[in-house]
N, C-alpha and C positions, 0 to 999 in steps of 0.2 A: 573355332567362335570366337569373331569376339566380345571381350570381357568389357563390357560399358563401366563399371567401378573405375577404370582403370584410367579412360577419359579423360581430361583436362575437366576443371567444370566450366569452363568458357564456353568448350566445345559440348560440352553434355546440356548448358542453356539454351547454345544453337540449335539442338538436336531438341530441344522441347519447345522456345518458345519462340523462335528468329528471329533475322536481324531485327525484325519491328518492337517486338516483345511487347505485343498490341493487348486489351483485353477483349473478352470475343463478342461483346459490343463492334469494337473496334474491327476486326478481321470479320462479322457481319456485315457491315456498312462497306470494306474494303471490297469484299462480294460481288455487292448487290451493285457498284460504283462500273467495279469491271464489267459486269455481265450487262449492263445496262451499255455501257463503251461498244462489246459487240452487238446489241440487237441497233444502234444507230450505224455503226458498219455495218449492217446487214442490209437494214433497208434505206438507208442514203445511196451508200457505192454500190453492192451491188445489189438492187431490187432500180431504185429510181434511177441514179447516174449510170448502171451498164447495162439492165435490161432493159430499161424502157427508155433509156435517154432523155430524160423530163431534165435534166442538169446536166452541166460541165464542171466537173470538179477542179480544181487546182491542183497541182502536180503536188503540194505541201500536202493537204486532208488526204489526198488519191493513193499516195504511197503509204501515207501513217494506217490507211485503214485497210488496204494489203498486208499491211507487215501485220498488225494485230488482228485479220482473221484469222494468217497463217499460225499464227500461236496461240488463239482463243476455238478456232473449229478444225485446221486444216484443211478448209474446201475448196476446192480450185475453182478460181472466177470464172472460167469459159462452160463449167459440168453444171456448176449453180445455174448460171443464166441460161445456157442452152436447154436446161431439164425447166426451168418456170415460163421461157418461153416459150417453148413447148406445154407446157397447163396454159398459158391462154387458149394457144391456136386451135389445141385439143381439147376446150376444155369437157368435162363433164361427159367424155366421150370413151369408149376403151381404151383410146390410145391417151389418156391423160394420164401423167404419170402418180398423181396422186389425188383421183378424187374420190370423196366420201359418196357420191351419188352412185360412181360402180363398182366401189371396193369396198364399201361400208366405211359407217362410220366407224367405228370397233379398233378395224384395219388400220386405218390411216389413224388416229389418236393412239395407238400401240403399238406400231409398225412406221412409222412417218420415216426415220431417220434408214431405214432396210432399204425402203421404197427408195425412197433416194439417191441410195447412194447402186442399187441396181439397176436406176438409171441413168446412172453415172457411168454406168459400162457399157451402154449402148452407144458407140463409137458413132452411128449416123445419125442419133441424136445430138452428140458433140457438135458433126460437122455441118450439119443444116442450122442448127438454132442457136452456134456462137460465132457465130463473128462477130468483127469490130470488141474484142477483148481484148485484154493488156497482154503481148505477145515480145516484152522486151528482154531482155538476156537474162533479169532474175527475177523472171514470171518462168522459163523454160527451164534454168540452171536450177530453180533454188524452191517458191513456193511450186509449184509444178511437183516435176522431181522427184524431192523430199517433202511431200505435206505433210508426214508424220513427225518431218523433224521439230516441225514451230511447237504442235500439244508437248511434245517431249520436253523441249527448251519451258516450257511454261511450268513443268510440272518441278523442274529442277527450283524458278525463280518463286513456283510458290509455296516450296519447301524450303529454300534461304531466308523467305519474308517471312512466313509464319510459321514456323517449324513442322512440326508431326502433323497438324492438322490443315494446315495448307497441303496434303491429301488431298482433304475432304471441299478447302474449297477448291481445288483444283477438278475434282469430279463434280461440282456445281459451274464452273463453267462449259466442262463438255457438254454436260448432258441439256446446257438454256437453250438454246439453235436446236437442236431435236426435239424438246417438248412442247417450245413456244410456236418456230416458225413452220416445222414438219408436220407436229400433230392440231396444235391449238389451230394456227391461221389455216394450216390444208384441210385437216380440219370441222375445226366449228365454225371456220367462215362459210363454209359452200352446206351448211345441217341445219343452224341454228343462231338468232339473231335476228334485230328489223332489216325491212329495204329503208333506204331512200327514191333507189330508183329501180324501175323493171329493167333493169340489163338482163345480156339474154340468157342468160345462165342462173345458175341457183345461189349466189352470194351473196353475205347478209354482212353486214356491220355487228359485230360480238359486242361493242361498248362504246356509246358516242363519245369517249374520256379515251385516246389512244396515248396513253404514257408507259405501259408495262413492257408494251412490243412496241413502242417506239413510234406508236401511229397505226401500224400492221393492223389494230382492230377495226375499222375504218374499210375493211376488205370489197364489200358491195359501194363503195365507192371509187376503189381505183378501181375495179373490173368495170365500173361504169365509164370515166375516164384513164385507162391506164399511162397513156402518156402525161401526165396529169405531174406533177413533183409536191402540189400540196394534194392529202390523201384528205381536208375538213372538209365540208360544202355548206352545212348548217353551222346558224350564229352559236349552237350549244354544244357542237366536236369541239374536240381537242386536238390535236397533229401536234406533238412534242416534239417527232424530226421535222418540222416543217420550221419549228421557231428556231434550230437547230440550221438548217438551212439558211433561213436569212438571214442569220447572225454571221457566216458564213460569207453570204453574199454580198453583205453591205465592206464588208474588209476585202472586198475584193479572192476570195476562195473560190465563189462558186457562181454559178450564174445559171440560176433557171432559165427554162429553155420554153415551158408550158406548162398555164396552172387549171383548174374545171373552166370552161364559159360561164359566164352570166346572161342571162335575158335582158336584153336592153330594152324599155319601153320610154317611147317620147307618148305627141300627141295621137289623138285616138284618129286614123285615117277612115277617109269612106269608105274602100272600101279594101279586101287584102288585094297588095301585088305580088310584082317579083321580090323585095328586100322579105316582105309578110315570110314569104315562104322560106327563103333563105332563114332567116333567124328562127321559122321553126323547125326546118331541118337541122339545121347547128344546135337547138338547144332543147332536142327532141326530149329529151329524159327528163330533163328539168320542165318544161310545158305538160309535161305528162303524169308529172307528180301535182305540180298546178290542179289540173283535170282530174287525178285521185283524191286528192283534198275537197275537192267539190261533191263529189259521189259521196265520200264517206260522210259527212255534214247531210245527204240527202235517207242514207243507211238512216244517220239516227235519228233526223227526223222521220222515217216513219218506223223505227223501233218506239218513237216515243207515240208515235196516234196508236200502237201495237198493246200501247200500256197503260194510255186515256181507256182504248176499249177493254182493259180487265184480260187481256190477248198475254200477257205475261206469262209464259212456261207454257204457252201454246206450240202444238206445232210450226204455223206461220211462225211463232216468235222466234225459234227456236232456227228455221229456214233464215229468215234475218240477220241475227247471229252470224250467221255463218258466211252468209253476203258481205256483210262487215269486213272480213276475212279476202275473200277471195275478191269480190267482183270489182277490183281495182286493179288485179293481175289482167298481164296477157290472156285469152281465152285457154291459148296450150300450155299456159304454165298451172291450170287450176286441175289439180287432181281429178284422174275422168271418175272415184267411186263418189267424187261431192258434184261432179258438174250439176246431176240431176239435181243436185240438191240447190245449187244456188240458181239453176232456171226455174225452177218452183218459184223462187221468192221475186225472181222476177217480173215472171206470171204473173204477181199478186199487187204489183205498182209498176201501172205504164209508165210513171217520172223514172222511174229505173232501169225498166226494160229501155227509155227513150235515151238516156245516157249512155249504158250502156254498147247499143249500137252505133252511137256515135263515136263512141270513142273508137272501136273498130273502124272505120270510117275515116276516122281520121289515122289513123295511125297507118292506114296502108296508103298514105300522102307520101313517103317517105321509105314507104315495102316495095311499091309500085316500080320496077324498072322499066319497062316497058313504053310508059308513057312522058311523052314531052314538058319539056317546065309550061309555055303555056296551057299546055290540059291539068297541070295542075295547081295551078295558079286558078286557072276556072275553077277547077271543084273545090278550093279551098275557101273561091268568093261562096260557093252555092252555100258550102259547109257553115261557115261563118254565118250565111244567111236565112236559113233551115232552124240554126241554134237562138239567133234573136227572134227569132217567128213563133219561137217555140214553147213561149209560157211558161218555161222552167227556170227559174233568177240564176240557179245553180251554171246554165246553159250561155244565158244573154251574160253574162261575168266574163264569162270565159274568151266568148267573141268579143268581147271589147279589149280582153287581155289581150287577144291573138293580135288585132287591127292596129293597136301601140307595139307591137312589136317589131322592134329594128338590128338589123343585118348587123 
């Protein structure tokens, strides 16, 4: 056995403090910076550029991200991309590689990385969903063939730079993506949070400020507009990776291909036309989010009316409170156990009942596939006319907004 007391002092110092000889706070700062770079590499390169083709990256950042991810995660680009694409294609079904809806939130939170590794071994998944990913010499002979070599090299570097505590730094680096991406985003991002849009799945925004996980916190926004390079859509939301992407674009290192659509408004037309229909369908998620705002305001008015009548805390009050949470959602997204209570709340308010019924009629304008465009325009015109004649301010204002929409 080696007697460390016989080693030269310089060697002992190196083993203890590393080449940099940093304080504890400095080592913590270095660890956070390194893990943040890893997060940026995952969201910008693997997710937005490779999986969804939302932006094109110059060879310099592209190769840097590949090399960094090889050292800090050991993940293979083709495997990660194919698993994520399958998640979108089979979202929240039994074939979804990591859905808390089918597998349970505890399973995804605690064993997310195991779910990833298991699916990565599914050759059919990789074959079907892994197209158009890097396939050059270094990918085939280094990054894919020797995926464990990079993380081993990272361990050596951490030990040399930081000394013995470098092993802890390395462990944090290795756990960062399994915890944040495999656990939090894949788990909480389909289980808890707020929703801007009625995406077809249960995706949620975990936080309006996407900093710690590079903007991936805005998961509902992403599932609504999966091919967008920008994940923030509201003025109060912040996507830090979008800032990095814009900076790279300004110096010619990236090219954004797509961002979330924005509803354009012009002068109010006498009647809705083909352009109005095109604008409605192209911006249907934003349109329905605006409709939901009107619905919530009416529910708030109903709650105030019940309060004024001294009915706060009554069954009617509780039903209306429940309605405030669920009435703006698609009918098939309301839990079966709550549908009766929500329907009863509508039955106590003719205004709410009208709003809910017309919401479903409006949604049918883009869910019906066996109807001609001319018929859909006619149906939209009829919808706007009924809304304006309803006597309900929220519907009247919304109909004017629709007639001002431009493609």
